[in-house]
VMD Tcl script that draws the C-alpha trace (Angstrom):
set ca {
  {0.00 0.00 0.00}
  {1.35 3.41 -0.91}
  {0.67 6.39 1.31}
  {0.32 9.94 0.06}
  {2.51 11.84 2.58}
  {4.01 9.49 5.16}
  {7.30 7.72 4.48}
  {7.62 3.96 4.69}
  {10.43 4.39 7.27}
  {8.14 6.43 9.51}
  {5.24 4.00 9.08}
  {7.34 0.90 9.76}
  {8.80 2.39 12.95}
  {5.49 3.90 14.04}
  {3.61 0.61 13.62}
  {6.36 -1.31 15.42}
  {6.14 1.08 18.40}
  {2.33 1.04 18.28}
  {2.17 -2.76 18.35}
  {4.71 -2.89 21.20}
  {2.71 -0.39 23.24}
  {-0.53 -2.20 22.49}
  {0.93 -5.50 23.71}
  {2.29 -3.88 26.90}
  {-1.04 -2.15 27.53}
  {-2.94 -5.43 27.06}
  {-0.66 -7.11 29.61}
  {-1.09 -4.23 32.06}
  {-4.88 -4.23 31.58}
  {-4.97 -7.98 32.17}
  {-2.98 -7.64 35.41}
  {-5.23 -4.86 36.71}
  {-8.39 -6.64 35.59}
  {-7.38 -9.64 37.70}
  {-6.64 -7.42 40.72}
  {-9.88 -5.45 40.42}
  {-11.93 -8.61 39.82}
  {-10.58 -10.16 43.06}
  {-11.40 -6.96 44.93}
  {-14.92 -6.80 43.47}
  {-15.60 -10.46 44.34}
  {-14.49 -9.83 47.93}
  {-16.77 -6.77 48.14}
  {-19.70 -8.78 46.71}
  {-19.30 -11.30 49.53}
  {-19.38 -8.47 52.08}
  {-22.35 -6.79 50.39}
  {-24.26 -10.06 50.32}
  {-24.15 -10.04 54.13}
  {-25.34 -6.44 54.58}
  {-27.52 -5.57 51.57}
  {-31.24 -5.60 52.39}
  {-33.03 -8.86 51.64}
  {-36.55 -7.84 50.56}
  {-37.60 -11.37 49.57}
  {-36.77 -14.76 51.07}
  {-35.86 -17.88 49.09}
  {-39.06 -19.83 48.44}
  {-41.32 -16.75 48.66}
  {-44.01 -16.43 45.97}
  {-43.95 -13.23 43.91}
  {-45.64 -11.62 40.93}
  {-43.31 -10.69 38.08}
  {-43.87 -8.24 35.19}
  {-46.62 -9.53 32.94}
  {-48.59 -10.85 35.91}
  {-47.05 -14.33 36.15}
  {-46.54 -15.82 39.59}
  {-43.26 -17.44 40.50}
  {-41.03 -18.44 43.36}
  {-37.75 -16.83 44.49}
  {-35.06 -19.49 44.03}
  {-31.88 -17.42 44.46}
  {-30.53 -13.98 45.18}
  {-27.24 -12.39 44.19}
  {-25.39 -9.10 44.41}
  {-25.32 -7.11 41.16}
  {-22.14 -5.06 41.47}
  {-19.71 -4.28 38.67}
  {-17.18 -1.48 38.23}
  {-16.24 -2.21 34.62}
  {-17.39 0.16 31.87}
  {-18.92 -1.71 28.92}
  {-17.94 0.81 26.29}
  {-15.55 1.35 23.45}
  {-13.68 4.41 22.28}
  {-14.53 6.65 19.33}
  {-13.07 4.09 16.91}
  {-14.89 1.10 18.41}
  {-11.82 -0.27 20.17}
  {-12.04 -1.40 23.81}
  {-11.07 1.20 26.38}
  {-7.61 0.95 27.97}
  {-6.29 1.63 31.45}
  {-8.38 3.36 34.10}
  {-10.94 4.34 31.46}
  {-12.17 0.73 31.58}
  {-13.56 1.28 35.08}
  {-16.02 3.65 36.72}
  {-14.35 6.16 39.03}
  {-15.69 5.94 42.59}
  {-14.57 9.12 44.32}
  {-17.90 10.50 45.55}
  {-21.32 9.43 46.81}
  {-22.82 10.09 43.37}
  {-20.16 7.82 41.81}
  {-21.16 5.13 44.32}
  {-24.79 5.46 43.21}
  {-23.73 4.74 39.64}
  {-21.93 1.46 40.44}
  {-24.54 0.29 42.95}
  {-27.50 1.11 40.67}
  {-28.59 3.78 43.17}
  {-28.56 1.28 46.02}
  {-30.35 -1.55 44.22}
  {-27.58 -4.07 44.75}
  {-29.53 -7.28 45.01}
  {-31.25 -9.19 42.24}
  {-33.62 -12.12 42.66}
  {-33.90 -15.19 40.47}
  {-37.56 -16.12 40.04}
  {-38.67 -19.49 38.72}
  {-42.02 -19.63 36.92}
  {-43.89 -22.39 35.18}
  {-43.01 -22.65 31.51}
  {-45.47 -21.76 28.77}
  {-47.16 -24.69 26.98}
  {-44.93 -24.31 23.92}
  {-41.81 -24.37 26.11}
  {-43.13 -27.51 27.81}
  {-43.48 -29.14 24.39}
  {-39.72 -28.68 24.06}
  {-39.02 -30.21 27.47}
  {-38.66 -27.00 29.48}
  {-40.80 -27.23 32.61}
  {-39.77 -23.98 34.29}
  {-38.18 -20.65 33.41}
  {-35.74 -18.71 35.60}
  {-35.41 -14.95 35.24}
  {-33.55 -12.31 37.22}
  {-35.28 -9.18 38.61}
  {-34.56 -6.23 40.88}
  {-36.76 -5.93 43.96}
  {-38.79 -3.06 42.54}
  {-39.82 -5.19 39.54}
  {-41.55 -7.89 41.58}
  {-44.25 -7.93 44.24}
  {-45.00 -10.27 47.15}
  {-48.04 -12.50 46.93}
  {-49.97 -12.24 50.19}
  {-51.32 -15.64 51.15}
}
mol new
graphics top color blue
foreach p $ca { graphics top sphere $p radius 0.5 }
foreach p [lrange $ca 0 end-1] q [lrange $ca 1 end] { graphics top cylinder $p $q radius 0.2 }
display resetview
């Protein structure tokens, strides 16, 4: 490929440096991803002990659409990673891959404004799903999306 203004010497050296930096950055990002992931998993365990539990396992609830199901699990929904790409569609590098948490409003962003816990609700499968051998369906909801069934 021939370029209009840039010399082949410049391009060869530039691309060599670029690829070297990209490889080093990928290694650095991998190292920090592992460190942050361990930290997040530890915090999830702590949050699981203190986050409000609005529904108990086995409790019957109404989900969107009016179906009735049973709570079968609960988990903490906490993630500090940004799921975005840069202007060119490439994954973000370095600290830009993570949400900054330096203020109470930053905390609200990563904790979904305090809605940390999700609930897995199991409902009976639709007749068509049953024809395919699926007897129940499990879906995940935040507490404000479901309602207790008073018995």
